[in-house]
N, CA, C and O of each residue as an XYZ file, in Angstrom:
972
protein
N      59.694     87.851     71.266
C      58.494     87.035     71.318
C      58.037     86.951     72.770
O      58.853     86.752     73.670
N      56.726     87.103     73.001
C      56.217     87.037     74.354
C      54.786     86.517     74.353
O      54.093     86.552     73.337
N      54.359     86.034     75.523
C      53.004     85.521     75.684
C      52.082     86.642     76.152
O      52.452     87.456     76.998
N      50.896     86.671     75.597
C      49.866     87.610     76.022
C      48.757     86.782     76.678
O      47.821     86.320     76.025
N      48.900     86.614     77.994
C      48.054     85.657     78.711
C      46.566     85.935     78.533
O      45.797     85.034     78.197
N      46.167     87.176     78.756
C      44.745     87.499     78.679
C      44.217     87.523     77.248
O      43.006     87.515     77.024
N      45.131     87.553     76.286
C      44.713     87.524     74.888
C      44.748     86.133     74.286
O      44.375     85.946     73.128
N      45.198     85.149     75.069
C      45.295     83.761     74.616
C      46.134     83.623     73.349
O      45.838     82.797     72.485
N      47.187     84.441     73.246
C      48.031     84.352     72.057
C      49.479     84.689     72.396
O      49.791     85.102     73.514
N      50.349     84.508     71.422
C      51.736     84.904     71.537
C      52.029     85.953     70.475
O      51.464     85.921     69.382
N      52.911     86.875     70.804
C      53.209     88.000     69.925
C      54.669     87.960     69.486
O      55.550     87.520     70.225
N      54.898     88.432     68.264
C      56.242     88.423     67.687
C      56.574     89.829     67.203
O      55.795     90.449     66.479
N      57.736     90.320     67.609
C      58.208     91.646     67.228
C      59.480     91.548     66.402
O      60.321     90.680     66.632
N      59.608     92.459     65.429
C      60.864     92.589     64.698
C      61.731     93.609     65.428
O      61.257     94.684     65.795
N      63.009     93.268     65.638
C      63.940     94.196     66.266
C      64.990     94.631     65.233
O      65.334     93.852     64.344
N      65.500     95.857     65.339
C      65.292     96.815     66.426
C      64.064     97.700     66.250
O      63.813     98.565     67.089
N      63.288     97.505     65.174
C      62.163     98.403     64.923
C      61.060     98.287     65.968
O      60.310     99.238     66.190
N      60.958     97.106     66.622
C      59.913     96.828     67.606
C      58.520     96.971     66.998
O      57.626     97.589     67.576
N      58.365     96.378     65.810
C      57.064     96.349     65.144
C      56.564     94.907     65.123
O      57.349     93.972     64.964
N      55.253     94.735     65.283
C      54.670     93.401     65.297
C      54.640     92.802     63.895
O      54.333     93.485     62.918
N      54.966     91.509     63.816
C      54.963     90.804     62.532
C      54.208     89.479     62.678
O      54.637     88.443     62.171
N      53.070     89.540     63.385
C      52.322     88.311     63.674
C      50.848     88.409     63.292
O      50.045     87.565     63.689
N      50.491     89.438     62.522
C      49.113     89.606     62.047
C      48.111     89.653     63.201
O      47.030     89.069     63.127
N      48.489     90.353     64.257
C      47.575     90.532     65.376
C      47.729     89.512     66.491
O      47.042     89.608     67.508
N      48.614     88.542     66.326
C      48.844     87.548     67.370
C      48.624     86.132     66.880
O      47.784     85.886     66.015
N      49.384     85.203     67.438
C      49.286     83.789     67.079
C      48.508     83.066     68.178
O      48.910     83.091     69.341
N      47.419     82.435     67.823
C      46.613     81.707     68.808
C      47.449     80.640     69.502
O      48.185     79.890     68.861
N      47.322     80.588     70.817
C      48.036     79.586     71.616
C      47.046     78.578     72.185
O      46.000     78.959     72.711
N      47.370     77.305     72.083
C      46.533     76.228     72.620
C      45.115     76.299     72.042
O      44.129     76.113     72.756
N      45.035     76.566     70.762
C      43.733     76.723     70.105
C      42.888     75.466     70.269
O      43.367     74.352     70.053
N      41.634     75.652     70.652
C      40.709     74.541     70.825
C      40.719     73.928     72.208
O      39.884     73.074     72.507
N      41.653     74.346     73.068
C      41.745     73.804     74.413
C      40.832     74.576     75.376
O      40.566     75.763     75.184
N      40.361     73.878     76.410
C      39.528     74.528     77.410
C      40.322     75.568     78.185
O      39.785     76.610     78.563
N      41.613     75.286     78.425
C      42.496     76.224     79.113
C      43.569     76.684     78.140
O      44.304     75.865     77.588
N      43.662     77.988     77.930
C      44.704     78.540     77.062
C      45.684     79.350     77.911
O      46.643     78.779     78.430
N      45.482     80.645     78.069
C      46.276     81.491     78.968
C      47.768     81.184     78.914
O      48.320     80.699     79.902
N      48.446     81.452     77.785
C      49.884     81.168     77.685
C      50.689     81.952     78.710
O      50.371     83.097     79.033
N      51.743     81.309     79.215
C      52.557     81.918     80.268
C      54.001     82.149     79.820
O      54.430     83.288     79.639
N      54.748     81.046     79.643
C      56.166     81.154     79.318
C      56.465     80.738     77.895
O      55.701     79.993     77.280
N      57.600     81.232     77.365
C      58.040     80.892     76.010
C      59.539     80.634     76.022
O      60.299     81.361     76.662
N      59.956     79.599     75.311
C      61.369     79.329     75.092
C      61.590     79.003     73.633
O      60.865     78.183     73.070
N      62.572     79.624     73.009
C      62.840     79.408     71.581
C      63.961     78.387     71.400
O      64.921     78.343     72.169
N      63.808     77.578     70.369
C      64.770     76.518     70.065
C      65.114     76.574     68.579
O      64.229     76.512     67.726
N      66.403     76.691     68.280
C      66.890     76.693     66.895
C      67.737     75.450     66.683
O      68.756     75.262     67.348
N      67.307     74.590     65.743
C      68.065     73.385     65.453
C      69.326     73.783     64.684
O      69.222     74.354     63.598
N      70.492     73.499     65.214
C      71.733     73.967     64.576
C      71.910     73.522     63.134
O      72.409     74.296     62.317
N      71.515     72.294     62.793
C      71.766     71.778     61.448
C      70.799     72.319     60.404
O      71.178     72.471     59.242
N      69.568     72.611     60.785
C      68.555     73.044     59.817
C      68.180     74.513     59.950
O      67.587     75.087     59.037
N      68.523     75.130     61.088
C      68.149     76.513     61.399
C      66.643     76.714     61.537
O      66.171     77.850     61.559
N      65.888     75.628     61.631
C      64.463     75.767     61.918
C      64.293     76.266     63.349
O      65.038     75.880     64.250
N      63.294     77.135     63.541
C      63.072     77.727     64.854
C      61.711     77.284     65.397
O      60.696     77.324     64.701
N      61.725     76.865     66.653
C      60.519     76.401     67.318
C      60.285     77.227     68.587
O      61.219     77.787     69.161
N      59.037     77.289     69.007
C      58.687     77.934     70.270
C      58.014     76.918     71.183
O      57.063     76.246     70.786
N      58.516     76.814     72.409
C      57.850     76.043     73.449
C      57.002     77.010     74.257
O      57.491     78.055     74.686
N      55.738     76.671     74.466
C      54.826     77.567     75.183
C      54.163     76.807     76.321
O      53.664     75.698     76.133
N      54.163     77.416     77.509
C      53.470     76.840     78.661
C      52.203     77.653     78.917
O      52.017     78.724     78.338
N      51.337     77.139     79.784
C      50.074     77.827     80.047
C      49.759     77.875     81.538
O      50.411     77.218     82.350
N      48.754     78.659     81.875
C      48.385     78.878     83.273
C      48.030     77.575     83.964
O      48.391     77.364     85.121
N      47.332     76.709     83.268
C      46.978     75.405     83.799
C      46.748     74.477     82.624
O      46.548     74.930     81.497
N      46.777     73.188     82.882
C      46.594     72.260     81.778
C      46.746     70.823     82.218
O      47.026     70.556     83.386
N      46.565     69.894     81.295
C      46.613     68.473     81.646
C      48.039     67.945     81.768
O      48.933     68.340     81.020
N      48.227     67.051     82.718
C      49.499     66.365     82.864
C      49.764     65.539     81.611
O      48.902     64.777     81.172
N      50.957     65.688     81.034
C      51.320     64.934     79.835
C      51.250     65.717     78.550
O      51.883     65.339     77.565
N      50.490     66.809     78.530
C      50.435     67.662     77.324
C      50.290     69.124     77.731
O      49.567     69.905     77.112
N      51.002     69.452     78.786
C      50.911     70.806     79.334
C      51.576     71.829     78.419
O      51.074     72.943     78.271
N      52.703     71.461     77.801
C      53.418     72.347     76.895
C      53.119     71.982     75.447
O      52.915     70.813     75.119
N      53.095     72.995     74.586
C      52.996     72.772     73.154
C      54.241     73.336     72.482
O      54.776     74.368     72.886
N      54.686     72.632     71.451
C      55.833     73.075     70.655
C      55.332     73.477     69.274
O      54.609     72.729     68.616
N      55.729     74.673     68.847
C      55.278     75.226     67.564
C      56.464     75.426     66.627
O      57.524     75.880     67.058
N      56.294     75.090     65.351
C      57.253     75.443     64.321
C      56.908     76.834     63.817
O      55.786     77.083     63.376
N      57.882     77.744     63.883
C      57.669     79.112     63.417
C      58.077     79.212     61.952
O      59.156     78.768     61.561
N      57.189     79.804     61.146
C      57.439     79.900     59.706
C      57.112     81.298     59.207
O      56.311     82.024     59.795
N      57.758     81.649     58.103
C      57.508     82.946     57.467
C      56.435     82.799     56.399
O      56.492     81.890     55.571
N      55.462     83.692     56.423
C      54.403     83.724     55.414
C      54.283     85.145     54.893
O      53.515     85.951     55.418
N      55.062     85.445     53.838
C      55.063     86.784     53.231
C      55.348     87.876     54.259
O      54.668     88.901     54.306
N      56.364     87.635     55.077
C      56.767     88.630     56.057
C      56.038     88.547     57.376
O      56.332     89.314     58.293
N      55.089     87.628     57.494
C      54.344     87.432     58.733
C      54.753     86.094     59.352
O      54.864     85.088     58.650
N      54.974     86.087     60.658
C      55.331     84.851     61.347
C      54.056     84.084     61.694
O      53.139     84.623     62.314
N      54.018     82.820     61.284
C      52.918     81.937     61.636
C      53.487     80.752     62.397
O      54.690     80.498     62.348
N      52.620     80.019     63.105
C      53.089     78.918     63.943
C      52.242     77.681     63.715
O      51.014     77.746     63.651
N      52.927     76.550     63.592
C      52.252     75.262     63.400
C      52.545     74.370     64.604
O      53.711     74.077     64.866
N      51.522     73.929     65.347
C      51.780     73.025     66.473
C      52.289     71.676     65.980
O      51.689     71.062     65.098
N      53.406     71.217     66.558
C      54.018     69.972     66.103
C      54.177     68.950     67.226
O      54.538     67.801     66.968
N      53.913     69.355     68.465
C      54.152     68.438     69.583
C      53.444     68.939     70.831
O      53.376     70.143     71.078
N      52.917     68.002     71.617
C      52.297     68.305     72.899
C      52.893     67.345     73.924
O      52.862     66.130     73.731
N      53.436     67.888     75.012
C      54.133     67.038     75.981
C      54.241     67.773     77.308
O      53.815     68.920     77.439
N      54.819     67.090     78.287
C      55.200     67.754     79.527
C      54.402     67.344     80.740
O      53.190     67.554     80.799
N      55.087     66.755     81.715
C      54.461     66.416     82.984
C      54.178     67.680     83.784
O      54.876     68.684     83.647
N      53.145     67.617     84.622
C      52.750     68.767     85.426
C      52.153     68.254     86.723
O      51.167     67.516     86.712
N      52.750     68.644     87.839
C      52.261     68.184     89.131
C      50.884     68.740     89.435
O      50.057     68.067     90.051
N      50.635     69.978     89.001
C      49.357     70.622     89.276
C      49.397     71.434     90.549
O      50.320     71.308     91.354
N      48.380     72.277     90.726
C      48.287     73.101     91.918
C      48.849     74.493     91.747
O      48.377     75.444     92.369
N      49.885     74.617     90.881
C      50.439     75.945     90.620
C      50.475     76.164     89.106
O      49.457     75.987     88.437
N      51.622     76.541     88.563
C      51.696     76.810     87.124
C      53.124     76.653     86.634
O      54.037     76.379     87.412
N      53.301     76.828     85.341
C      54.625     76.757     84.725
C      54.856     78.047     83.951
O      54.199     78.294     82.939
N      55.785     78.865     84.422
C      56.101     80.128     83.761
C      57.431     80.072     83.019
O      57.549     80.596     81.911
N      58.435     79.436     83.630
C      59.804     79.544     83.126
C      60.180     78.370     82.239
O      60.006     77.210     82.613
N      60.706     78.690     81.042
C      61.205     77.693     80.098
C      62.574     78.146     79.624
O      62.775     79.325     79.336
N      63.515     77.216     79.542
C      64.832     77.503     78.983
C      65.221     76.380     78.034
O      64.947     75.210     78.303
N      65.854     76.732     76.929
C      66.234     75.748     75.918
C      67.739     75.807     75.699
O      68.316     76.882     75.541
N      68.363     74.636     75.691
C      69.784     74.507     75.398
C      69.903     74.028     73.953
O      69.841     72.827     73.690
N      70.072     74.964     73.015
C      70.104     74.626     71.588
C      71.214     73.631     71.269
O      70.990     72.637     70.579
N      72.415     73.909     71.778
C      73.568     73.083     71.433
C      73.418     71.648     71.930
O      73.793     70.708     71.229
N      72.879     71.473     73.122
C      72.723     70.144     73.712
C      71.403     69.492     73.309
O      71.255     68.274     73.406
N      70.439     70.308     72.854
C      69.171     69.759     72.394
C      68.194     69.404     73.495
O      67.488     68.401     73.393
N      68.141     70.228     74.570
C      67.249     69.946     75.690
C      66.381     71.161     76.010
O      66.771     72.303     75.766
N      65.200     70.892     76.558
C      64.334     71.951     77.059
C      64.068     71.676     78.540
O      63.825     70.539     78.944
N      64.122     72.749     79.339
C      63.885     72.674     80.770
C      62.714     73.596     81.125
O      62.538     74.650     80.513
N      61.919     73.190     82.117
C      60.883     74.102     82.591
C      60.631     73.893     84.080
O      60.805     72.797     84.613
N      60.215     74.979     84.737
C      59.972     74.957     86.178
C      58.524     74.597     86.459
O      57.606     75.325     86.081
N      58.329     73.473     87.121
C      57.023     73.072     87.627
C      56.950     73.647     89.040
O      57.481     73.054     89.979
N      56.290     74.807     89.194
C      56.355     75.571     90.433
C      55.986     74.734     91.653
O      55.003     73.994     91.647
N      56.793     74.870     92.689
C      56.546     74.151     93.917
C      56.896     72.682     93.852
O      56.653     71.936     94.800
N      57.473     72.261     92.723
C      57.771     70.842     92.542
C      59.227     70.608     92.151
O      59.951     69.922     92.872
N      59.672     71.168     91.020
C      61.037     70.982     90.564
C      61.198     71.390     89.116
O      60.304     72.007     88.537
N      62.323     71.051     88.534
C      62.627     71.359     87.137
C      62.580     70.063     86.329
O      63.147     69.046     86.728
N      61.902     70.119     85.199
C      61.750     68.946     84.334
C      62.534     69.154     83.037
O      62.639     70.270     82.529
N      63.076     68.062     82.518
C      63.941     68.120     81.336
C      63.470     67.117     80.284
O      63.158     65.968     80.598
N      63.425     67.575     79.025
C      63.031     66.737     77.890
C      63.955     67.027     76.707
O      64.661     68.035     76.686
N      63.939     66.127     75.729
C      64.577     66.442     74.458
C      63.809     67.575     73.795
O      62.589     67.671     73.925
N      64.537     68.435     73.080
C      63.906     69.585     72.440
C      63.431     69.301     71.019
O      62.506     69.956     70.540
N      64.039     68.348     70.344
C      63.660     68.091     68.955
C      62.213     67.618     68.878
O      61.802     66.785     69.686
N      61.425     68.131     67.922
C      60.002     67.765     67.861
C      59.741     66.293     67.601
O      58.667     65.795     67.937
N      60.702     65.579     67.005
C      60.520     64.159     66.723
C      61.006     63.267     67.855
O      61.058     62.046     67.705
N      61.358     63.861     68.980
C      61.900     63.091     70.099
C      60.795     62.388     70.878
O      59.611     62.700     70.753
N      61.228     61.441     71.673
C      60.318     60.806     72.619
C      59.873     61.840     73.649
O      60.631     62.745     73.999
N      58.655     61.701     74.125
C      58.165     62.590     75.170
C      58.495     62.090     76.571
O      57.881     62.516     77.549
N      59.446     61.207     76.664
C      59.877     60.685     77.959
C      60.661     61.740     78.727
O      61.576     62.361     78.186
N      60.299     61.936     79.984
C      61.021     62.889     80.822
C      62.423     62.356     81.088
O      62.593     61.205     81.487
N      63.434     63.211     80.861
C      64.823     62.804     81.018
C      65.343     63.019     82.432
O      66.181     62.259     82.916
N      64.844     64.056     83.088
C      65.319     64.361     84.438
C      64.279     65.186     85.174
O      63.516     65.941     84.571
N      64.265     65.027     86.481
C      63.459     65.854     87.374
C      64.363     66.206     88.543
O      64.702     65.346     89.356
N      64.753     67.472     88.626
C      65.733     67.871     89.639
C      65.332     69.212     90.242
O      64.242     69.715     89.969
N      66.195     69.784     91.047
C      65.899     71.037     91.769
C      64.642     70.873     92.620
O      63.823     71.787     92.711
N      64.498     69.713     93.236
C      63.294     69.428     94.016
C      63.561     69.360     95.519
O      62.805     68.742     96.270
N      64.650     70.006     95.945
C      64.976     70.067     97.366
C      65.361     71.479     97.764
O      65.977     72.212     96.991
N      64.987     71.851     98.990
C      65.489     73.065     99.652
C      65.048     74.366     98.992
O      65.701     75.393     99.178
N      63.966     74.351     98.231
C      63.400     75.588     97.708
C      62.349     76.100     98.689
O      61.583     75.317     99.251
N      62.315     77.417     98.894
C      61.377     78.002     99.855
C      59.933     77.771     99.423
O      59.073     77.459    100.248
N      59.672     77.925     98.127
C      58.315     77.723     97.630
C      58.354     77.506     96.119
O      58.440     76.369     95.655
N      58.290     78.607     95.343
C      58.159     78.492     93.895
C      59.500     78.349     93.179
O      60.470     79.031     93.510
N      59.538     77.452     92.195
C      60.635     77.370     91.232
C      60.265     78.293     90.073
O      59.189     78.159     89.490
N      61.137     79.212     89.745
C      60.773     80.189     88.710
C      61.812     80.215     87.592
O      62.093     79.189     86.973
N      62.383     81.404     87.336
C      63.229     81.591     86.170
C      64.365     80.588     86.033
O      65.005     80.218     87.018
N      64.605     80.157     84.807
C      65.720     79.262     84.488
C      66.612     79.946     83.461
O      66.119     80.503     82.480
N      67.913     79.904     83.682
C      68.847     80.419     82.683
C      70.036     79.475     82.595
O      70.365     78.775     83.552
N      70.673     79.468     81.434
C      71.777     78.537     81.178
C      73.030     79.334     80.814
O      73.038     80.091     79.844
N      74.078     79.152     81.601
C      75.374     79.758     81.309
C      76.197     78.695     80.587
O      76.616     77.708     81.193
N      76.424     78.900     79.289
C      77.032     77.870     78.447
C      78.534     78.068     78.322
O      79.027     79.177     78.118
N      79.244     76.951     78.452
C      80.682     76.924     78.236
C      81.003     75.831     77.224
O      80.149     74.988     76.949
N      82.214     75.823     76.660
C      82.549     74.826     75.626
C      82.394     73.386     76.110
O      82.477     73.089     77.301
N      82.164     72.504     75.131
C      82.098     71.060     75.379
C      80.963     70.671     76.330
O      81.082     69.707     77.087
N      79.873     71.420     76.285
C      78.710     71.081     77.094
C      78.795     71.472     78.552
O      77.875     71.199     79.323
N      79.884     72.105     78.939
C      80.029     72.510     80.335
C      79.257     73.803     80.594
O      78.797     74.469     79.666
N      79.128     74.138     81.866
C      78.407     75.349     82.233
C      77.460     75.093     83.385
O      77.621     74.134     84.141
N      76.466     75.967     83.511
C      75.602     75.934     84.675
C      74.145     76.172     84.286
O      73.848     76.852     83.304
N      73.241     75.593     85.083
C      71.813     75.876     84.990
C      71.431     76.580     86.285
O      71.636     76.046     87.375
N      70.878     77.776     86.161
C      70.523     78.569     87.334
C      69.001     78.637     87.449
O      68.314     78.963     86.481
N      68.483     78.329     88.632
C      67.039     78.273     88.861
C      66.682     79.195     90.024
O      67.292     79.122     91.090
N      65.702     80.053     89.815
C      65.303     81.006     90.849
C      64.525     80.326     91.971
O      63.543     79.624     91.727
N      64.978     80.546     93.199
C      64.243     80.179     94.407
C      63.526     81.458     94.822
O      64.025     82.230     95.641
N      62.354     81.666     94.245
C      61.750     82.992     94.205
C      61.594     83.649     95.577
O      62.050     84.775     95.776
N      60.967     82.970     96.507
C      60.682     83.603     97.794
C      61.914     83.714     98.695
O      61.866     84.400     99.717
N      63.005     83.057     98.337
C      64.211     83.092     99.172
C      65.263     84.068     98.662
O      66.324     84.196     99.274
N      64.996     84.761     97.555
C      65.920     85.750     96.996
C      67.286     85.129     96.712
O      68.319     85.633     97.152
N      67.265     84.027     95.970
C      68.519     83.352     95.650
C      68.301     82.449     94.431
O      67.170     82.192     94.019
N      69.422     81.974     93.866
C      69.380     81.052     92.735
C      70.162     79.796     93.088
O      71.263     79.872     93.633
N      69.586     78.641     92.773
C      70.280     77.372     92.909
C      71.016     77.099     91.593
O      70.474     77.337     90.514
N      72.220     76.610     91.684
C      73.071     76.397     90.510
C      73.354     74.908     90.341
O      73.778     74.237     91.281
N      73.115     74.397     89.124
C      73.291     72.978     88.824
C      74.250     72.806     87.652
O      74.401     73.702     86.821
N      74.890     71.652     87.597
C      75.826     71.376     86.508
C      75.067     71.157     85.207
O      74.159     70.328     85.146
N      75.435     71.895     84.175
C      74.796     71.749     82.869
C      75.068     70.380     82.261
O      74.189     69.799     81.625
N      76.278     69.858     82.450
C      76.701     68.630     81.773
C      76.262     67.359     82.481
O      76.479     66.265     81.961
N      75.654     67.472     83.646
C      75.334     66.265     84.397
C      76.587     65.675     85.008
O      77.537     66.400     85.306
N      76.598     64.361     85.198
C      77.757     63.682     85.772
C      78.332     62.704     84.753
O      77.634     62.332     83.810
N      79.592     62.274     84.914
C      80.180     61.316     83.975
C      79.322     60.061     83.861
O      79.018     59.403     84.856
N      78.943     59.750     82.642
C      78.126     58.571     82.408
C      76.637     58.820     82.481
O      75.852     57.960     82.080
N      76.220     59.983     82.988
C      74.789     60.307     83.068
C      74.578     61.797     82.836
O      74.654     62.586     83.778
N      74.311     62.192     81.590
C      74.143     63.613     81.276
C      72.882     64.227     81.872
O      72.690     65.441     81.802
N      72.020     63.395     82.459
C      70.769     63.906     83.018
C      70.782     63.947     84.548
O      69.749     64.182     85.174
N      71.937     63.721     85.137
C      72.091     63.794     86.587
C      72.671     65.162     86.939
O      73.887     65.326     87.035
N      71.800     66.124     87.128
C      72.233     67.509     87.324
C      72.420     67.797     88.816
O      71.477     68.151     89.525
N      73.654     67.634     89.263
C      73.976     67.861     90.662
C      73.938     69.355     90.985
O      74.324     70.193     90.171
N      73.468     69.664     92.180
C      73.506     71.049     92.624
C      74.923     71.395     93.053
O      75.543     70.679     93.839
N      75.423     72.502     92.523
C      76.780     72.945     92.817
C      76.795     73.930     93.976
O      77.717     73.918     94.791
N      75.794     74.769     94.052
C      75.749     75.757     95.114
C      74.496     76.603     95.037
O      73.655     76.417     94.158
N      74.383     77.534     95.969
C      73.247     78.458     96.042
C      73.803     79.869     96.125
O      74.669     80.153     96.952
N      73.303     80.756     95.264
C      73.823     82.120     95.190
C      72.772     83.120     95.656
O      71.686     83.163     95.078
N      73.052     83.922     96.674
C      72.136     85.002     97.048
C      72.203     86.134     96.029
O      73.271     86.430     95.494
N      71.066     86.763     95.763
C      71.022     87.873     94.814
C      70.232     89.027     95.421
O      69.565     88.870     96.443
N      70.318     90.181     94.779
C      69.574     91.341     95.264
C      68.198     91.447     94.622
O      67.364     92.229     95.077
N      67.951     90.674     93.574
C      66.643     90.685     92.922
C      65.594     90.095     93.867
O      65.825     89.055     94.484
N      64.457     90.753     93.976
C      63.393     90.350     94.892
C      62.342     89.539     94.139
O      61.853     89.972     93.096
N      61.991     88.357     94.667
C      60.944     87.516     94.061
C      61.173     87.341     92.564
O      60.244     87.505     91.772
N      62.377     87.017     92.178
C      62.704     86.942     90.750
C      62.033     85.741     90.089
O      62.191     84.604     90.534
N      61.280     86.010     89.016
C      60.689     84.907     88.252
C      61.159     84.901     86.806
O      60.578     84.219     85.962
N      62.218     85.664     86.517
C      62.785     85.652     85.180
C      64.257     85.988     85.221
O      64.676     86.848     85.995
N      65.061     85.313     84.385
C      66.496     85.579     84.358
C      67.066     85.173     83.002
O      66.420     84.472     82.223
N      68.279     85.624     82.742
C      68.991     85.243     81.525
C      70.481     85.307     81.800
O      70.938     86.084     82.638
N      71.236     84.481     81.083
C      72.682     84.443     81.250
C      73.349     84.274     79.898
O      72.792     83.648     78.995
N      74.542     84.833     79.761
C      75.358     84.613     78.571
C      76.821     84.549     78.968
O      77.267     85.273     79.858
N      77.561     83.679     78.303
C      79.001     83.586     78.548
C      79.788     84.357     77.489
O      81.018     84.383     77.537
N      79.109     84.976     76.549
C      79.787     85.742     75.507
C      80.449     86.971     76.123
O      79.815     87.665     76.918
N      81.701     87.262     75.782
C      82.354     88.463     76.309
C      81.670     89.720     75.777
O      81.457     89.865     74.574
N      81.335     90.618     76.687
C      80.613     91.837     76.320
C      81.414     93.066     76.755
O      81.002     93.821     77.635
N      82.560     93.241     76.118
C      83.383     94.401     76.420
C      84.192     94.238     77.688
O      84.186     93.179     78.315
N      84.884     95.290     78.055
C      85.824     95.216     79.171
C      85.136     95.021     80.518
O      85.745     94.493     81.449
N      83.877     95.439     80.636
C      83.187     95.322     81.916
C      82.590     93.928     82.144
O      82.313     93.547     83.281
N      82.394     93.175     81.062
C      81.794     91.849     81.177
C      82.596     90.836     80.351
O      82.065     90.256     79.403
N      83.849     90.622     80.697
C      84.711     89.743     79.889
C      84.254     88.286     79.864
O      84.555     87.566     78.912
N      83.530     87.838     80.897
C      83.015     86.466     80.930
C      81.507     86.414     80.758
O      80.871     85.411     81.085
N      80.933     87.502     80.242
C      79.489     87.547     80.082
C      78.801     88.079     81.320
O      79.437     88.658     82.200
N      77.469     87.872     81.381
C      76.717     88.430     82.497
C      75.494     87.584     82.826
O      75.114     86.673     82.090
N      74.904     87.921     83.947
C      73.663     87.309     84.412
C      72.722     88.441     84.787
O      73.130     89.395     85.450
N      71.461     88.342     84.367
C      70.477     89.376     84.697
C      69.232     88.711     85.262
O      68.749     87.716     84.721
N      68.716     89.266     86.354
C      67.528     88.721     87.011
C      66.486     89.820     87.169
O      66.802     90.942     87.566
N      65.247     89.482     86.854
C      64.150     90.416     87.027
C      63.748     90.481     88.493
O      63.736     89.462     89.183
N      63.421     91.674     88.965
C      63.022     91.869     90.349
C      61.586     92.362     90.407
O      61.120     93.040     89.491
N      60.880     92.020     91.488
C      59.474     92.419     91.609
C      59.289     93.918     91.786
O      58.166     94.413     91.683
N      60.374     94.657     92.051
C      60.257     96.108     92.159
C      60.406     96.795     90.802
O      60.671     97.995     90.723
N      60.227     95.998     89.722
C      60.234     96.487     88.337
C      61.599     96.990     87.901
O      61.708     97.941     87.127
N      62.643     96.334     88.411
C      64.004     96.621     87.965
C      64.656     95.320     87.535
O      64.145     94.234     87.807
N      65.791     95.443     86.861
C      66.582     94.292     86.467
C      67.953     94.411     87.122
O      68.613     95.445     87.022
N      68.371     93.345     87.792
C      69.657     93.322     88.462
C      70.677     92.631     87.552
O      70.499     91.474     87.171
N      71.744     93.354     87.209
C      72.754     92.841     86.285
C      74.041     92.535     87.051
O      74.513     93.347     87.847
N      74.600     91.346     86.795
C      75.801     90.904     87.485
C      76.866     90.515     86.468
O      76.565     89.851     85.476
N      78.105     90.925     86.708
C      79.214     90.350     85.970
C      79.324     88.887     86.367
O      79.095     88.545     87.527
N      79.672     88.018     85.421
C      79.744     86.611     85.772
C      80.773     86.359     86.872
O      80.609     85.443     87.679
N      81.829     87.166     86.907
C      82.835     87.015     87.952
C      82.231     87.210     89.344
O      82.665     86.586     90.312
N      81.213     88.093     89.431
C      80.541     88.293     90.713
C      79.871     87.008     91.186
O      79.977     86.629     92.352
N      79.172     86.339     90.252
C      78.466     85.120     90.617
C      79.442     83.989     90.937
O      79.194     83.183     91.834
N      80.549     83.935     90.204
C      81.560     82.911     90.492
C      82.061     83.049     91.921
O      82.223     82.055     92.628
N      82.305     84.282     92.344
C      82.797     84.519     93.700
C      81.756     84.103     94.734
O      82.095     83.507     95.757
N      80.498     84.416     94.469
C      79.434     84.045     95.404
C      79.230     82.532     95.418
O      78.918     81.946     96.455
N      79.410     81.910     94.256
C      79.229     80.465     94.168
C      80.291     79.739     95.000
O      80.002     78.732     95.647
N      81.507     80.255     94.977
C      82.577     79.645     95.751
C      82.297     79.728     97.247
O      82.675     78.836     98.007
N      81.628     80.809     97.669
C      81.311     80.957     99.088
C      80.083     80.130     99.476
O      79.909     79.761    100.638
N      79.232     79.847     98.480
C      77.985     79.173     98.799
C      77.940     77.730     98.402
O      76.857     77.158     98.282
N      79.107     77.109     98.189
C      79.160     75.708     97.771
C      78.572     74.824     98.863
O      78.808     75.042    100.052
N      77.808     73.829     98.444
C      77.206     72.879     99.370
C      77.768     71.497     99.084
O      78.270     71.273     97.982
N      77.708     70.568    100.016
C      78.231     69.206     99.769
C      77.421     68.496     98.703
O      76.249     68.808     98.491
N      78.051     67.539     98.033
C      77.331     66.695     97.077
C      76.221     65.957     97.792
O      76.346     65.593     98.962
N      75.117     65.738     97.059
C      73.964     65.068     97.661
C      73.894     63.630     97.216
O      72.988     62.903     97.620
């Protein structure tokens, strides 16, 4: 699934065939003065298996910048029903990166030049912002977000510091007594240039990736792939004091 900014819609492909199953595209932000969808994050509710898409746009109003859509099957075609509008936005730049933690039930997005915002992912949740973090020591834009998941809610949230060629790493679980206090653990330098997209998995992927991997998109049209052990080693060297 991806956003087609100039087409004001989102597209859905069936894999591995890579054929479209969206009847020409799903309208995004229909009826709004500003559409131009940018980022997408998918959310699957573990108990019901319902799948939702969070979509951000090039620009929009503070408080309803993101829309959440319920994805449904209609005779083999994917259709989308808007079920929620939410999301603070500082303005001045845009929101491209969205990441969803299905197991914990949270959605995160990068408010460029400002920080990372966190909300409940369930469509019936309050639209109250749960956390605003990653708002220090970034060179300029906050971009790609990825979540390295470990058992019992542990793991890491990695946020691209785009112009500085590095990723800031935060605790996924927060702190004892406050799950929304995401302390920065360290900063990792990477070879990806101006990265605005990334993904992480802790699933073992054969002998070369026993702890999973991290992949970051680079502006030179390549993808930089790291064994998780590589990032762990860099994280240990780049640890910063608690703030």
